[in-house]
SEPAZA-566193 format. One record per residue (C-alpha): residue number from 1; residue in three letters; x, y, z. Coordinates in nm, 4 decimals. Layout:
{resi:NUM; resn:Ala; xx:X; yy:Y; zz:Z}
...
END
This chain:
{resi:1; resn:Unk; xx:2.2101; yy:-1.5188; zz:2.7739}
{resi:2; resn:Unk; xx:2.5812; yy:-1.3847; zz:2.7592}
{resi:3; resn:Unk; xx:2.5212; yy:-1.1483; zz:2.5108}
{resi:4; resn:Unk; xx:2.2018; yy:-0.9929; zz:2.6938}
{resi:5; resn:Unk; xx:2.4477; yy:-0.9456; zz:3.0189}
{resi:6; resn:Unk; xx:2.7015; yy:-0.8153; zz:2.8325}
{resi:7; resn:Unk; xx:2.4280; yy:-0.5400; zz:2.7670}
{resi:8; resn:Unk; xx:2.5570; yy:-0.4236; zz:3.1073}
{resi:9; resn:Unk; xx:2.8875; yy:-0.3821; zz:3.0133}
{resi:10; resn:Unk; xx:2.9985; yy:-0.0771; zz:2.7557}
{resi:11; resn:Unk; xx:3.1410; yy:-0.1669; zz:2.4459}
{resi:12; resn:Unk; xx:3.0605; yy:-0.3370; zz:2.0873}
{resi:13; resn:Unk; xx:2.9633; yy:-0.6639; zz:2.0096}
{resi:14; resn:Unk; xx:3.1897; yy:-0.8949; zz:1.7642}
{resi:15; resn:Unk; xx:3.1638; yy:-1.2319; zz:1.6194}
{resi:16; resn:Unk; xx:3.4929; yy:-1.3698; zz:1.4860}
{resi:17; resn:Unk; xx:3.4063; yy:-1.6625; zz:1.2332}
{resi:18; resn:Unk; xx:3.0504; yy:-1.5132; zz:1.0944}
{resi:19; resn:Unk; xx:2.9839; yy:-1.8247; zz:0.8357}
{resi:20; resn:Unk; xx:2.6289; yy:-1.7674; zz:0.7381}
{resi:21; resn:Unk; xx:2.5267; yy:-1.5461; zz:1.0347}
{resi:22; resn:Unk; xx:2.2813; yy:-1.7585; zz:1.2041}
{resi:23; resn:Unk; xx:2.4584; yy:-1.6347; zz:1.5929}
{resi:24; resn:Unk; xx:2.4955; yy:-1.2669; zz:1.4232}
{resi:25; resn:Unk; xx:2.1522; yy:-1.2513; zz:1.3554}
{resi:26; resn:Unk; xx:2.0680; yy:-1.3401; zz:1.7195}
{resi:27; resn:Unk; xx:2.3173; yy:-1.1048; zz:1.8297}
{resi:28; resn:Unk; xx:2.1608; yy:-0.8021; zz:1.6346}
{resi:29; resn:Unk; xx:1.8455; yy:-0.8744; zz:1.7423}
{resi:30; resn:Unk; xx:1.9832; yy:-0.8538; zz:2.1132}
{resi:31; resn:Unk; xx:2.1048; yy:-0.5129; zz:2.0257}
{resi:32; resn:Unk; xx:1.8040; yy:-0.3757; zz:1.8311}
{resi:33; resn:Unk; xx:1.5522; yy:-0.5111; zz:2.0967}
{resi:34; resn:Unk; xx:1.7325; yy:-0.3057; zz:2.3563}
{resi:35; resn:Unk; xx:1.7874; yy:-0.0441; zz:2.1359}
{resi:36; resn:Unk; xx:2.1630; yy:-0.0216; zz:2.1901}
{resi:37; resn:Unk; xx:2.2277; yy:0.2775; zz:1.9523}
{resi:38; resn:Unk; xx:2.5768; yy:0.3562; zz:2.1014}
{resi:39; resn:Unk; xx:2.7341; yy:0.0034; zz:2.0194}
{resi:40; resn:Unk; xx:2.8041; yy:-0.2102; zz:1.6711}
{resi:41; resn:Unk; xx:2.7977; yy:-0.5410; zz:1.5517}
{resi:42; resn:Unk; xx:3.1211; yy:-0.6276; zz:1.4235}
{resi:43; resn:Unk; xx:3.1136; yy:-0.9380; zz:1.1815}
{resi:44; resn:Unk; xx:3.4618; yy:-1.0677; zz:1.0914}
{resi:45; resn:Unk; xx:3.4891; yy:-1.3315; zz:0.8452}
{resi:46; resn:Unk; xx:3.7195; yy:-1.4390; zz:0.6007}
{resi:47; resn:Unk; xx:3.4455; yy:-1.5356; zz:0.3368}
{resi:48; resn:Unk; xx:3.6979; yy:-1.7422; zz:0.1722}
{resi:49; resn:Unk; xx:3.6944; yy:-2.0704; zz:0.4046}
{resi:50; resn:Unk; xx:3.9409; yy:-2.1958; zz:0.6740}
{resi:51; resn:Unk; xx:4.2898; yy:-2.0651; zz:0.6654}
{resi:52; resn:Unk; xx:4.5225; yy:-2.3120; zz:0.5131}
{resi:53; resn:Unk; xx:4.7764; yy:-2.5052; zz:0.8205}
{resi:54; resn:Unk; xx:5.1120; yy:-2.5048; zz:0.7597}
{resi:55; resn:Unk; xx:5.2175; yy:-2.8539; zz:0.6844}
{resi:56; resn:Unk; xx:5.5012; yy:-2.9875; zz:0.7275}
{resi:57; resn:Unk; xx:5.7168; yy:-3.2377; zz:0.4876}
{resi:58; resn:Unk; xx:5.6084; yy:-3.6065; zz:0.4761}
{resi:59; resn:Unk; xx:5.3155; yy:-3.4935; zz:0.6905}
{resi:60; resn:Unk; xx:5.0699; yy:-3.3771; zz:0.3955}
{resi:61; resn:Unk; xx:4.9382; yy:-3.7642; zz:0.2744}
{resi:62; resn:Unk; xx:4.5757; yy:-3.6882; zz:0.2205}
{resi:63; resn:Unk; xx:4.5420; yy:-3.4359; zz:0.4819}
{resi:64; resn:Unk; xx:4.5872; yy:-3.1897; zz:0.2505}
{resi:65; resn:Unk; xx:4.2684; yy:-3.3099; zz:0.0222}
{resi:66; resn:Unk; xx:4.0349; yy:-3.3694; zz:0.3525}
{resi:67; resn:Unk; xx:4.1638; yy:-2.9867; zz:0.4378}
{resi:68; resn:Unk; xx:4.0484; yy:-2.8435; zz:0.1252}
{resi:69; resn:Unk; xx:3.6838; yy:-3.0081; zz:0.1269}
{resi:70; resn:Unk; xx:3.6773; yy:-2.9236; zz:0.4841}
{resi:71; resn:Unk; xx:3.7675; yy:-2.5340; zz:0.4049}
{resi:72; resn:Unk; xx:3.4899; yy:-2.5244; zz:0.1397}
{resi:73; resn:Unk; xx:3.2482; yy:-2.6810; zz:0.3695}
{resi:74; resn:Unk; xx:3.2541; yy:-2.4049; zz:0.5761}
{resi:75; resn:Unk; xx:3.2898; yy:-2.1307; zz:0.3331}
{resi:76; resn:Unk; xx:2.9588; yy:-1.8569; zz:0.3276}
{resi:77; resn:Unk; xx:2.9766; yy:-1.5856; zz:0.0976}
{resi:78; resn:Unk; xx:2.9161; yy:-1.1898; zz:0.2075}
{resi:79; resn:Unk; xx:2.6015; yy:-1.2187; zz:0.0009}
{resi:80; resn:Unk; xx:2.4710; yy:-1.5251; zz:0.1489}
{resi:81; resn:Unk; xx:2.5561; yy:-1.3217; zz:0.5180}
{resi:82; resn:Unk; xx:2.3577; yy:-1.0167; zz:0.4105}
{resi:83; resn:Unk; xx:2.0645; yy:-1.2129; zz:0.2378}
{resi:84; resn:Unk; xx:2.0284; yy:-1.4143; zz:0.5491}
{resi:85; resn:Unk; xx:2.0505; yy:-1.1039; zz:0.7509}
{resi:86; resn:Unk; xx:1.7540; yy:-0.9854; zz:0.5328}
{resi:87; resn:Unk; xx:1.5087; yy:-1.3234; zz:0.5270}
{resi:88; resn:Unk; xx:1.5874; yy:-1.4001; zz:0.8999}
{resi:89; resn:Unk; xx:1.5660; yy:-1.0330; zz:1.0087}
{resi:90; resn:Unk; xx:1.2004; yy:-1.0558; zz:0.9755}
{resi:91; resn:Unk; xx:1.1440; yy:-1.0700; zz:1.3229}
{resi:92; resn:Unk; xx:1.2357; yy:-0.7404; zz:1.4412}
{resi:93; resn:Unk; xx:0.9127; yy:-0.6120; zz:1.2772}
{resi:94; resn:Unk; xx:0.7498; yy:-0.5989; zz:1.6029}
{resi:95; resn:Unk; xx:1.0353; yy:-0.3242; zz:1.7316}
{resi:96; resn:Unk; xx:0.9425; yy:0.0277; zz:1.7411}
{resi:97; resn:Unk; xx:1.2296; yy:0.0876; zz:1.5483}
{resi:98; resn:Unk; xx:1.1175; yy:-0.1159; zz:1.2921}
{resi:99; resn:Unk; xx:0.7564; yy:0.0108; zz:1.3181}
{resi:100; resn:Unk; xx:0.9101; yy:0.3392; zz:1.2229}
{resi:101; resn:Unk; xx:1.0571; yy:0.2281; zz:0.8836}
{resi:102; resn:Unk; xx:1.4124; yy:0.2511; zz:0.9798}
{resi:103; resn:Unk; xx:1.5555; yy:-0.1288; zz:1.0426}
{resi:104; resn:Unk; xx:1.7659; yy:-0.0825; zz:0.7680}
{resi:105; resn:Unk; xx:1.8958; yy:0.2448; zz:0.8430}
{resi:106; resn:Unk; xx:1.9304; yy:0.0984; zz:1.1980}
{resi:107; resn:Unk; xx:2.1192; yy:-0.2464; zz:1.0704}
{resi:108; resn:Unk; xx:2.3449; yy:-0.0550; zz:0.8406}
{resi:109; resn:Unk; xx:2.4612; yy:0.2089; zz:1.1213}
{resi:110; resn:Unk; xx:2.5363; yy:-0.0448; zz:1.4027}
{resi:111; resn:Unk; xx:2.6690; yy:-0.3737; zz:1.1804}
{resi:112; resn:Unk; xx:3.0146; yy:-0.3489; zz:1.0288}
{resi:113; resn:Unk; xx:3.1492; yy:-0.6166; zz:0.8426}
{resi:114; resn:Unk; xx:3.5291; yy:-0.7285; zz:0.8612}
{resi:115; resn:Unk; xx:3.5872; yy:-0.9374; zz:0.5317}
{resi:116; resn:Unk; xx:3.9316; yy:-1.0946; zz:0.5730}
{resi:117; resn:Unk; xx:4.1536; yy:-1.3181; zz:0.7618}
{resi:118; resn:Unk; xx:4.1230; yy:-1.2074; zz:1.1442}
{resi:119; resn:Unk; xx:4.5045; yy:-1.1746; zz:1.1397}
{resi:120; resn:Unk; xx:4.4786; yy:-0.8954; zz:0.9002}
{resi:121; resn:Unk; xx:4.1315; yy:-0.7255; zz:0.9851}
{resi:122; resn:Unk; xx:4.1564; yy:-0.7496; zz:1.3695}
{resi:123; resn:Unk; xx:4.4071; yy:-0.5791; zz:1.4595}
{resi:124; resn:Unk; xx:4.3317; yy:-0.2577; zz:1.2506}
{resi:125; resn:Unk; xx:3.9573; yy:-0.2900; zz:1.3052}
{resi:126; resn:Unk; xx:3.8332; yy:0.0313; zz:1.4830}
{resi:127; resn:Unk; xx:3.6911; yy:-0.0868; zz:1.7717}
{resi:128; resn:Unk; xx:3.7365; yy:0.1208; zz:2.0906}
{resi:129; resn:Unk; xx:3.5764; yy:-0.1310; zz:2.3222}
{resi:130; resn:Unk; xx:3.4372; yy:-0.5025; zz:2.3285}
{resi:131; resn:Unk; xx:3.1498; yy:-0.5813; zz:2.5635}
{resi:132; resn:Unk; xx:3.1134; yy:-0.9165; zz:2.3828}
{resi:133; resn:Unk; xx:3.3123; yy:-1.1610; zz:2.1735}
{resi:134; resn:Unk; xx:3.2396; yy:-1.4874; zz:2.0484}
{resi:135; resn:Unk; xx:3.5020; yy:-1.6658; zz:1.8535}
{resi:136; resn:Unk; xx:3.4145; yy:-1.9656; zz:1.6108}
END
């Protein structure tokens, strides 16, 4: 609901923490359904799991192993993200932009992937204005 309301505000949509792309696909659908051609959907993810915490001396114990397992569980590749966009983006087939055979071009022109840690990618991303930001 909030993403549809954000269409009333100028700026791009961002998802920070994309994982396999489920929410990003819905966000892209909202943009595509509204032919929001002036907007970009920015997808930020490390594609390397979660960043390692800084362990304090004597605090590690079994936490390191638990963290490594958790980080692997929440890791998805950029290939998997793109595959899911291709697979689940099929519901866009009823859109006028798709019926003209241009969804792939529309998707390429309005979706940008920021691969890497947020601290490295977000500050330098060429995003001028944000209408909607989802952090996960």
